[in-house]
N, C-alpha and C positions, 0 to 999 in steps of 0.2 A: 502492500499501499506509498504510495507516492506521500509526501509531507500533503496536508492542508489548509487549508487556513481559513480563521477563528468564526468568520461574517458567514461563507457555507453551514454553521450551523442552525441549522434555523426553525425556531416556532410556532405552530401554528396553530388556529385556531377552527369551527365550525361558526359560521358568522351563523348560520343560517338553522340544521340543522342540513338541511341535507344533502351532509358529506359534499358538500363547495370551502375544500376549506383554502386560509388567509394568511399570511404570512403579520405576525404582529408587528405595527409601530412601532421604532424606536426602535430597538434591541440593540445593544454593545454589549450587549455579552449574556450567551447563555449556555448552560450544565444543566447535564444528566445522568441519576443515578438510580443504581440494578439496588434493590440489596433483598435478600431473604436468609430470615429467622432461621439458628439452629437447635432441631431438637437434642441435647443430652443424656444419648442411652451409656453412658459411660457405668459399670459395673462394680465390685471386687473382682469377676471373671476374664475383662482387661486387659489386653494381653500386655504384657511390660508396667498397669498403667496406665495406659495410654487413652486419651477424653474416644467416644470411641462419640457420633456422629448419626443420626435414627436417618437418610438419604429420600430428597425430597418434599420431611413433613412440616417444613418450617412457611409461614407466608412467607409472599414476595409481594414486593412491594417502588414501586416506582419515582423522584424524588424532582422534581420540573425547578431552576430555581434561574431569574432572567432577568440585569439591568438593561435599561434604557434610557436613548431622552425625553419625555414626554412632548411627543404631536398631535394629541389630543383628534384622534384619526377612528374609519370606527370599529377598526380592532381597537384603542383605548374602549370605546365607549366598548364595544362588549365586552370585553372582558368589567367592566368593571360594576354594565350589568347582575356578570354566571356573581361574582363575588357577592352582590347583597339580597340574588333574588337566592341563593343560596342552588344553586343547578352545579349538573355535572355534564359538561354536554361535551365530544371529543373534541383531544387535540392531534397532529401528529409534530413527533418533531422526527427531523432532517437529517440525516450523519454520515456527512464522504467519505463517497464514497466505502459504505458499509453494512447501510440501510433506511429506513423512516422504521421509527416505530407508531402505534396509533394506539389508543385506543379513551375511556374516560376519563376529567382527572378534575377537581375537583382544587379552589383557587383559592388556597389559603391564607395567604397575605400578597399582601398593592400595599407600598408601600410609597404615598415622594416624597421630592425634598426643593432644594433650589435655593440660593445664597443670593443675596443682589442684582449681583451683576459676571451671573453663570444662568448657566439656558438652572430649567426645570427638567430631572431626573426622572423616575422612580426604579420600583426593583417589582419583585413578585414571587410567587415559590407557589407549586403544586407540588399535589399527592392525585399519588392514578385511588381510583375509586369502581377499579374492575378491574378483569381480562385485559391483557395489552397482548396485540397480533406482531411481529416483528414482519417484513419482506427486501430480503436480501437488494441491493444494490448493486 
């Protein structure tokens, strides 16, 4: 895999629920992490006292975070609506030269900031809210 530009890691939101995704406006940084809880099944019989884990038993989740410049575009308005209405719509994350992750996410936080001589910025965090799909590029 070749070196990729960070601007190619895109977060997209389904604006209307019809499967049409649009890139969230103004983002400068985007991050996605995948997690799996472990289930420890270590016992006195565990070889050499080494920990044993039960495969496939833990809860899987994904977290997305991003920050950027506030643009007050359609996607900004939609993100605010999703947060205040407690919706759990579909999002896509395009990971360059790797694949597309898609599924329901809840926006868990939105923060706005700005200084008197700078741009207005925002940060948001999302948590997966169901099964995710992955399609390799």
